[in-house]
C-alpha positions in Angstrom: 137.9 131.1 62.4 136.7 127.6 62.7 136.2 126.0 66.2 137.2 122.6 64.8 138.9 121.4 61.7 139.1 117.9 60.2 142.3 116.7 58.7 142.1 113.3 57.2 140.8 111.0 60.0 141.4 113.4 62.9 139.4 116.2 64.5 141.2 119.2 65.9 139.8 121.9 68.2 140.9 125.5 68.3 143.5 125.9 71.0 145.2 129.2 70.3 143.6 131.8 68.0 145.6 133.8 65.5 145.4 137.1 67.4 147.0 135.5 70.5 149.7 133.9 68.4 150.5 137.3 66.8 150.6 139.0 70.2 153.0 136.4 71.6 155.3 136.6 68.5 155.4 140.4 68.8 156.5 140.0 72.5 159.3 137.6 71.4 160.3 140.0 68.6 160.4 142.9 71.0 162.6 140.9 73.4 165.0 139.8 70.6 165.1 143.4 69.3 166.2 144.6 72.7 168.7 141.8 73.2 170.4 142.5 69.8 170.4 146.3 69.4 173.0 147.2 66.9 174.1 143.6 66.3 174.1 141.5 63.1 171.6 138.6 63.4 171.2 135.5 61.3 168.0 133.6 61.6 168.5 129.9 60.8 165.0 128.6 60.0 164.3 124.9 60.3 162.0 123.7 57.6 159.2 122.8 57.1 157.4 123.6 60.2 159.1 126.9 61.2 158.3 128.8 58.1 155.1 130.6 59.4 156.6 131.5 62.7 159.9 132.7 61.2 158.1 134.8 58.6 155.9 136.5 61.2 158.8 136.9 63.7 161.3 138.3 61.1 158.8 141.0 60.0 158.3 142.1 63.6 162.0 142.4 64.4 163.2 146.0 64.4 166.7 145.4 63.1 167.9 146.1 59.6 170.9 143.8 60.0 169.1 140.5 59.8 170.1 137.6 57.4 167.9 134.6 57.0 168.8 131.1 55.8 167.1 127.8 55.9 168.0 124.2 56.6 165.8 121.2 56.5 166.1 118.6 59.3 163.5 116.2 60.5 163.4 113.7 63.4 160.0 112.4 62.4 159.0 109.4 60.3 155.3 108.7 59.7 154.2 111.3 62.3 156.4 109.8 65.1 159.7 111.0 66.5 162.3 108.6 65.2 165.3 109.6 67.3 167.3 110.0 64.0 168.0 113.5 62.6 167.6 113.4 58.8 169.0 116.4 56.8 167.6 117.2 53.4 168.8 120.9 53.1 172.2 121.6 54.7 173.0 124.7 56.8 174.6 127.5 54.8 177.4 128.3 57.3 178.6 131.4 55.3 175.4 133.2 56.1 176.0 132.6 59.8 179.7 133.7 59.9 180.3 136.5 62.5 176.6 136.8 63.4 174.5 136.3 66.4 172.5 133.2 65.3 168.9 132.4 66.4 167.8 128.9 65.4 164.0 129.0 64.7 161.8 125.9 64.9 158.1 125.4 65.2 158.0 123.2 68.3 160.5 121.9 70.8 159.4 118.3 71.6 162.4 116.5 73.1 164.8 119.2 72.2 167.1 116.7 70.3 166.7 118.5 67.0 167.4 122.0 68.4 170.3 120.8 70.5 171.9 118.9 67.7 171.6 121.7 65.2 172.9 124.1 67.8 175.9 121.8 68.4 176.5 121.5 64.6 176.7 125.3 64.3 178.7 125.7 67.5 181.3 123.2 66.3 182.1 125.4 63.3 183.2 128.1 65.7 182.1 130.9 63.3 179.3 132.7 65.2 179.2 135.3 67.9 176.4 133.6 69.8 173.7 131.0 69.3 170.2 131.0 70.7 167.0 129.2 69.9 163.4 130.3 69.4 160.3 128.2 69.0 156.6 128.9 68.7 155.8 126.1 71.1 157.6 123.8 73.5 156.5 120.7 75.3 156.1 121.3 79.0 158.1 118.2 79.9 160.9 118.8 77.4 164.3 118.7 79.0 165.4 121.4 76.5 164.5 125.0 77.1 164.5 127.3 74.1 165.8 130.8 74.8 162.6 132.2 73.4 159.2 130.5 73.0 155.6 131.6 72.9 153.5 128.7 74.2 153.9 125.6 76.4 151.8 122.5 75.7 151.6 118.8 75.9 149.0 118.4 73.2 149.4 117.3 69.6 149.1 120.5 67.5 148.4 121.6 63.9 148.4 125.0 62.4 150.9 127.9 62.0 153.4 125.6 60.4 152.7 122.4 62.4 151.1 119.5 60.6 149.4 116.2 60.6 150.6 114.1 57.7 151.9 117.3 56.0 148.5 119.0 56.2 147.2 121.8 58.4 150.4 123.9 58.2 148.6 126.9 56.6 146.0 127.3 59.3 146.4 130.8 60.9 145.4 129.5 64.4 146.7 126.5 66.3 144.5 123.5 66.9 144.8 120.5 69.3 143.9 116.9 68.5 140.6 115.8 70.1 139.8 112.6 68.1 
């Protein structure tokens, strides 16, 4: 495990090692398992960033009645939050029908993406419930995910989060230092 990584013109320092990430994800998985005993769950994974978190979380859930579907939304352009929500892979609503839906994302910045997607799904009136889970959330975000592992104010890469589409495959989370 590297103490620092360089991605293009930026240096990132180790913030959260892989073992700590795995421990926190297992805690979230345990809580979700308890919350949904005997219930059909659908995980709605928001690409690209949430793929690592969703893969780890889904493998740790102790529930054989889990469906997984993916949608691709982004509120970023050129590394900055744009305020616009752009869709490039639509939600497959038939997978969510009559299920308890958990929307999975990598990080909750302002909460606009999660709240809009939650509203899109809710407006269809086809699910039994809708909750959200993120690996990280901004401490000052007005939106509070139902499940999250870490709170931060730093710019992060790793475990699905990226800088200019790079760094997603890092097993640990790194914070920008330069």
